[in-house]
C-alpha positions as protocol buffer text, in pm:
chain_id: "A"
residue {
  index: 1
  type: MET
  ca { x: 1137 y: 141 z: 924 }
}
residue {
  index: 2
  type: GLY
  ca { x: 862 y: -117 z: 806 }
}
residue {
  index: 3
  type: TYR
  ca { x: 789 y: -229 z: 493 }
}
residue {
  index: 4
  type: PHE
  ca { x: 573 y: -425 z: 281 }
}
residue {
  index: 5
  type: THR
  ca { x: 596 y: -737 z: 46 }
}
residue {
  index: 6
  type: ILE
  ca { x: 296 y: -848 z: -141 }
}
residue {
  index: 7
  type: ASN
  ca { x: 315 y: -1133 z: -382 }
}
residue {
  index: 8
  type: SER
  ca { x: -17 y: -1195 z: -534 }
}
residue {
  index: 9
  type: PHE
  ca { x: 114 y: -1481 z: -748 }
}
residue {
  index: 10
  type: MET
  ca { x: 140 y: -1677 z: -450 }
}
residue {
  index: 11
  type: ASN
  ca { x: -203 y: -1550 z: -237 }
}
residue {
  index: 12
  type: GLU
  ca { x: 60 y: -1393 z: 31 }
}
residue {
  index: 13
  type: GLY
  ca { x: -138 y: -1048 z: 52 }
}
residue {
  index: 14
  type: VAL
  ca { x: -393 y: -826 z: -124 }
}
residue {
  index: 15
  type: TYR
  ca { x: -411 y: -449 z: -266 }
}
residue {
  index: 16
  type: HIS
  ca { x: -636 y: -293 z: -455 }
}
residue {
  index: 17
  type: GLN
  ca { x: -464 y: -179 z: -757 }
}
residue {
  index: 18
  type: ASP
  ca { x: -755 y: 10 z: -935 }
}
residue {
  index: 19
  type: PHE
  ca { x: -784 y: 242 z: -606 }
}
residue {
  index: 20
  type: LEU
  ca { x: -409 y: 326 z: -595 }
}
residue {
  index: 21
  type: ASN
  ca { x: -441 y: 384 z: -966 }
}
residue {
  index: 22
  type: ALA
  ca { x: -710 y: 627 z: -957 }
}
residue {
  index: 23
  type: GLN
  ca { x: -527 y: 846 z: -718 }
}
residue {
  index: 24
  type: PRO
  ca { x: -332 y: 1160 z: -859 }
}
residue {
  index: 25
  type: ALA
  ca { x: 45 y: 1063 z: -879 }
}
residue {
  index: 26
  type: VAL
  ca { x: 330 y: 1296 z: -726 }
}
residue {
  index: 27
  type: GLN
  ca { x: 585 y: 1123 z: -892 }
}
residue {
  index: 28
  type: GLU
  ca { x: 601 y: 889 z: -1187 }
}
residue {
  index: 29
  type: MET
  ca { x: 889 y: 652 z: -1312 }
}
residue {
  index: 30
  type: SER
  ca { x: 937 y: 371 z: -1561 }
}
residue {
  index: 31
  type: ILE
  ca { x: 874 y: 105 z: -1250 }
}
residue {
  index: 32
  type: LEU
  ca { x: 773 y: 325 z: -962 }
}
residue {
  index: 33
  type: ARG
  ca { x: 430 y: 552 z: -899 }
}
residue {
  index: 34
  type: ASN
  ca { x: 404 y: 767 z: -586 }
}
residue {
  index: 35
  type: VAL
  ca { x: 64 y: 873 z: -471 }
}
residue {
  index: 36
  type: ARG
  ca { x: -37 y: 1121 z: -216 }
}
residue {
  index: 37
  type: PHE
  ca { x: -352 y: 1145 z: 20 }
}
residue {
  index: 38
  type: GLU
  ca { x: -518 y: 1421 z: 178 }
}
residue {
  index: 39
  type: SER
  ca { x: -567 y: 1199 z: 495 }
}
residue {
  index: 40
  type: PRO
  ca { x: -327 y: 971 z: 669 }
}
residue {
  index: 41
  type: LEU
  ca { x: -311 y: 604 z: 618 }
}
residue {
  index: 42
  type: VAL
  ca { x: -383 y: 399 z: 920 }
}
residue {
  index: 43
  type: VAL
  ca { x: -81 y: 167 z: 903 }
}
residue {
  index: 44
  type: LYS
  ca { x: -41 y: -152 z: 1147 }
}
residue {
  index: 45
  type: THR
  ca { x: 257 y: -411 z: 1153 }
}
residue {
  index: 46
  type: ASP
  ca { x: 362 y: -711 z: 1358 }
}
residue {
  index: 47
  type: GLY
  ca { x: 712 y: -795 z: 1273 }
}
residue {
  index: 48
  type: LYS
  ca { x: 685 y: -1084 z: 1485 }
}
residue {
  index: 49
  type: LYS
  ca { x: 395 y: -1234 z: 1343 }
}
residue {
  index: 50
  type: LYS
  ca { x: 514 y: -1090 z: 987 }
}
residue {
  index: 51
  type: ARG
  ca { x: 177 y: -946 z: 900 }
}
residue {
  index: 52
  type: GLY
  ca { x: 43 y: -611 z: 862 }
}
residue {
  index: 53
  type: VAL
  ca { x: -243 y: -409 z: 733 }
}
residue {
  index: 54
  type: VAL
  ca { x: -270 y: -32 z: 539 }
}
residue {
  index: 55
  type: LEU
  ca { x: -601 y: 132 z: 575 }
}
residue {
  index: 56
  type: LYS
  ca { x: -745 y: 337 z: 283 }
}
residue {
  index: 57
  type: PRO
  ca { x: -846 y: 668 z: 365 }
}
residue {
  index: 58
  type: GLY
  ca { x: -1204 y: 742 z: 575 }
}
residue {
  index: 59
  type: VAL
  ca { x: -1211 y: 397 z: 659 }
}
C-alpha cells in the first residue's frame, strides 16, 4: 500500500486544500477529514524515485 507525505513547509509537494475543503465530508474528526468522490481518482506512484501524483476527478 502506497502513501504520500506532503511537507509544504519544505516545498516537498503540493496539494489543493481549497478543492479538498469544498468536497463533502464522509467523516470528520479533530485531525482527519475523509472525503469521497463520485468518480475514481487517478493515482500514480514511483516508489523508486519517491514521486507520485493524484489527479483531480475529470482531469
